[in-house]
N, C-alpha and C positions, 0 to 999 in steps of 0.2 A: 465283670458283669456287663452284658451288652445293653444297648439302649432299650431294647424291648423288655429285657429283664427288669429294668428300673420301672417301666410302666406296669409290668405285672405285679411287682411288689406294692406299688401304690394302689392298684386295683384290689388287692387282697384286703386293704384297710378300709374300703368304702362301705362295707356292711358287716355287722357283728357276726353274722352266720355265714358259713361257707355255702350252705344250700338253704334256700327259702323259696319254695315252689310258689310262683306267682307270675302273672303275665303283665301286671300293671307297670312295673318299673321298666321292663324291656320295651313295652309299647310306647311309653313316654319318651324314652331315649331314641327309639327308631323314628318317632315323629319329629324330634328335634334334628335328626340327621337327614330328614327329607324322605323317609320311608324307603330305605334301600331294599327291604325285604319284598317290596312290591315290584322291584326292577331286576330281581335275580332271574336266571334262566329257569325253565320248567324244572320242578322239583320232584324227586323220588324220595319220600320221607320214610325213614326206617326206625321202628321202635322194637322193643323186645328185651328179654333178660340176657340171653347169651346168643352169640352168632351175628350180631348187628354188623360189626366191622368186617367179618369174613364175607357176609352176604354182599356188603358194599364193595369189597375187593373183587368179588366175582363179577358184579355188574360193571364196575369200572373197567376191568380187563376186557369184557366183551364189547362194551361201548367204544373203547379206544381201538380195539381190533377192527371195528367197523369205521374208524376214522372220525368218530365224534369227539368234540372238545368237551372235557368233563371237569367240573369243579367237584371237590369232595370235602365234607366237613365231618370229622370224627373226634371222639374224645374217650378217655383222656390221652395225653401223649405219654410216650415211654421215656424219652430223654430230653427232647427239646420241644417247646410249645409249638414251633413251626410245623410239627407233624400233624397238627389238628387241621390245618388249612392247606389244601392242595389246589392250586390254580391250573386251569387248562393251559396247555402250551403245545406248540408243534412237536409231534413225535411222542406225546404223552404228558400228563400233568406233572407239575413240579411243586415241591413244598414252597410255601410263600417265602419270598426273599425278605431279608431283614429290613431293608429300606421301605418296602411296601407295607410291611407289618407295622413298623413304627409310624408311618403316615396315617394308617387307619386307627391305631391306638391314640394318636394325638387328636384326631378328629373326634373320637368318642369321648376322650377325657374332657375336651373343651365343651362339647355339647352337653355332657352330663353335669359339669360344673359343681362337682363335689357332692351331688345328691346320693343318698344311700342306694346302692345297687350291688348285686353279688358279682363275684369274679367271673362266673360263667355267663352271666347276663351281659356284662360289658364287653367281654371278649367275643361273645356270639354276635353282638351288634357290629363289632369290628369285622368279623367274618362276613356278615351280610353286606357290609359296605364294600369289601374286597370283591365279593362275588357279583355285586351289582355293577361295579366299575370296570370289570374285566369280562369281555364277552365269552360265552360258552354255549354249548347246545343243551346242557343239562347240569343240574346240581344234585349230587347224592348227599342227603342231609341226615345225619344220625342224631336221634334223640339223646339228650344227656342223661335224664333220669325220669322214669315214668312215661308220660306222653301228654295227657290232657293239660297239665299245668307246666309242662316243660317249656323252657325258654324258646326252643326251636318251633313251638306250636303256634307261631304267628303267621304261618303260611296258610292262606285261606283256600287256595286252589291248586293243590298238588296234582302232578300228572298221575302218580300212583302212590299209594301208601303200602308199606310192607310191615308185617309183624312177625318177628322171628320167634324162636322158642321162648316160652314163658315159664318161669319158675320163681321161687322165692329169692329175693335179694333186696337190699336196702330196706329192711323191715322197719327201721326207724322213721322212714319217710312214706313208705307204701303199705305198711302193715304186713300181716301174715296171712290174710284171707286171699287165697289164690284167685278167686273170682273177682274180688275187688282190685287186685293187682292187674288182672286182665282188662277190667273196665278202664283203669287208668291208662294202660298201654293203648287201648282201642280209642282213646281220646284223640288220636291223630287222624282217624277216619273222617273223610269229608264227603259231602253230598256229591254224587256223580263220579267220584274218583274211584277206580278199582282198588280194593283192599286185598292184597295177596297175603295169605296166612299160612305160616308153617303148620304142619300137622300138630295138633294140640290135644291134650286130654279133654274128655267130654265137658268137664266143668268150665275149663278155660274157653273152649270153643263156643259153648252156649253163651257165655258172658260177652264174647266178641260179637257173636251174631245178634244179640240184643241191642248192642250199641249201633251196629251197622244198620239194623232195621230202623232205629230211631232217627239216624241222621241221613239215611238214604244212600248208603255206600254199598255198591255191589261187591260181593265177596268172591274170591277165587281161593279155594281151600285145598291145602295139601292133603293127599290121600283120598280126596274126592274128585277135585277138578284137575289135578295134575299128580303125577307120581314119578318117583325117581328111585332106581335101584341099580346095584352092581350085577352084571351078568357077563361071564367069560372074560373078566378083566377089563370090562368097559362100563361106562356110566350110561344107563339107558333112561332117558327122560321121555315122558309121554303126557300129552294133553289133547284137547279136542282138535287142535290144529295138526296133530301128527306126532311122530316119534323122532327123537334125536339119538343117534348112536355116537357117543363121545368118548374121548380118553378119560381115564380116571383123573380127578383133580390133582394138581400139583400139591395142594394142601392135604396132608395125610389125615386119616380118621374118617369113619363112616358118618360122623356128624357133619363133616364137610361135604359129603355127597348130598345130604339134605339141604345144607345151605346153598350149594350150587343149584339144586333144583328150584329152590325158592327164588334165587336170583334170575334164573331163566324164565320162570313163570311171571315174575314181575315185568321183565323186559318184553315178553311176548303178550302182555296184557294191554299194551299201549300201541298206538299206530304212528305216533309222531317221529320216533327214532327207529329207523329201519335197521334190522339186523338179519344176517343170513346164518345158515347152519355153520358155515366155516368160521364165523366170528365167535360162536360159542365154543367150537372145537379149539380155537387158538386160546381162548380165555382159560380153559382147563389147564393148558400147558404153561401159561406164563403168569398166572395169578400169584400174587405175593401178599402176605399179611404177617408182619413181624410179631413174634412172641406167641404165636398160636401153633403149637407143635413145630416150632422152628428148629431145624437141625443146625447145630453149631459145629463147624468143621475146622475153623481157623480162629486164632486169637489167643488171648491170655489163658482162657479156661482149658482148652485142649492141651496147652503146654504144661499145665499143672497136673492134669489127671493121667492115669496110666495109659500108656500107648495103646491105641486101638479102641479106646472107650467110645461108645456111642452117646452123644450128648444132645439133649433136647431142652428147649425152653418153651414153657407154656404159661400164659398169664391167667389161667383158670384160678378162681378165687371164691366161688360159691359152691354149694352142694352139687348142683346140676353140672357146673363146669368141671368139678372133680369127677363126676360120674362119666362124662363123655371122654375125659382124658384117660381115666382108668380103662374104659372100653378100648380105646385106641392102643394103649400100652399092652393090654391083654392080647390084642391081635398081633402086635409086634412080637410078643413073647412066643406066641404060637408058631409064627413063621421063623423067627430067629431067636432062640432062647439065650438070655443073658441074665446075670444078677441085676435086679432093678434097685437103684439107690435114688432116693429123693433128697433134694436140697430145698428146704421150704422156709419161707417167712410169710407171716400173715398179719392182717389188721384186726383190731379189737371189734370192728364193725362186722366181721364175717364169722360164720359158724365153723370154727376150726375143727371141732370134733366131727361134724358132719362131712366136711370136705375130706378129711384124712381117712375117715372110715371107708371111703371108696377103694382105698389101696390096701386094705387088710387082706392078707393072704397073697398079695401081689408083690409088694415091695419088701426087699430084704431088710432095709433099715431106712431111717429118716434122719438127716442132719439138719438141724434147725438153725436159722441165722437171723440176725437183726435186719430190719429195713431202716436204713439210716436216715432217709429223708421224709419220713412221715411221723407226725406226732401221735397218730393212732396205731402205731405198730405194736404188736404183742412182743414181749421179750422172747428170746430163743427158749428160755426155760418154760414159759407158758405154752408155747407151741409144742415143745417136747412132751409136756404133760398130756396135751390133747392127742398127740400121736400115740402115746402109751394107752390112753383111754380107748383108742381105736384098735388096740392089739398090735401095735407096731413098735419095734425096737427104735429108740430115739436117742440122739446125742446133741445137746445144745452147743453152739459155738459163738465166739465173740465177733466173728466176721465171716464173710463169704470166703475169703482166701483161706482162713483157718479150716473151714469145713472142707474145701477142696483138697487141701494138703492132708487132712485126716483120711479122706477117701483114697488118696494116692498111696497112703502108708499101709493100706489093708492088703491082704492076700485074697485074690479072687481066682476061681477056677478058670474063668475066661474074663477078658476085659469087660467091665460093667456097662450097663445102660444107665446113665446119670440124667435125671430129669429135674430141672430147676423150675419150681412152680409155687403157687399160693397167692400171688398178688401181682397186679400190673406194675405196682411201684417197685417190687422186687425185680420184675422183668427189666424195667428201665435201668436199675442199678447193675444188673447182670450184663446188659448190653454195653453199658458204660465201662464196666470193669474189663469186659472182653475186647473193647475197642471196636465195636460193630454197631454203632448207633444207626437208627433208620435214616435213609436219605430220601 
């Protein structure tokens, strides 16, 4: 156990709930720390259900291509907590180093003095301290859950706010009313700051527009004020400032085209950080975001599967995430047909039936596995039942390795397309097993 791990263990015990949406505790701790959130670089604040991390990855790639120093805050992590905090550095940001992280944790633990506070709150306070103490041009800040009452929503004057695709998730905290969910996400909108919005269904858009009108936030809306589409193997982006003809994004899937367009619109909505067309072009070519249709070519997993297997990892875990993954896989199948095999583990907090229904008629079979490091994990047998409800053949396994060996023992007409999906927790375990943790 590292020193930062010891702090993280203690932080878990400071509040009886893992999530308790409120701003009182974080505001009190930040005040005791001297308000680091008021000293961070200009903030681009990002909320939404799906696509937050990918949109941030596109913005980071473009900003760094332009030579800007960029801090990034995302969650959750896949393997190591350090993935959540990326500090600006010459040549591109780097994951926070252990000694800096420990120093920030120590300051927060001392200032908090044992008061009740959630894990996300105290670690976000540590992130704000790190971002304040290390210079940068901009901070890309991802909401943890919701928006209005999320811990990150202590930023009063963001440079830009961004709302990605909105759908149902975290129903135990945000409910199932899609307009209500949209209002919560729109809680990050601030007076005078451009709010750049992913194309949404009418009900969601209307809810966001109502919040924006109330707080005085000008909106830039996808499908109305900007548009992005594929044409002749290129990504075409257009807004009132003109047209960009770009390479297709390195991140596969049509949903990533829309995320790229949202990122471009957000960056073009502000005047502080200057970018040229060439910076967006480079961003499409170099962008990286682990466990989002990530191709796995090397490591322990390819060594176990049949030679020539095409292996993908995706952290999709809700119904809409399953839908966009299935759409991307259908496109792959159309271009390069292969038998599709899913390896899936899911949490009890997610709609397993709804997620897996997206793959009905697409996947040949589903191999279900445990998620070892989550107390909320469904058993492989439960996930297999959900897969069968969705009309899929399913086999439960006691471990990831057992599932991979079972796939390797099968006879396929051609090497299969194996997709590991269903949970970011599972994605972290897959990357650890494969020996390819994010850097």
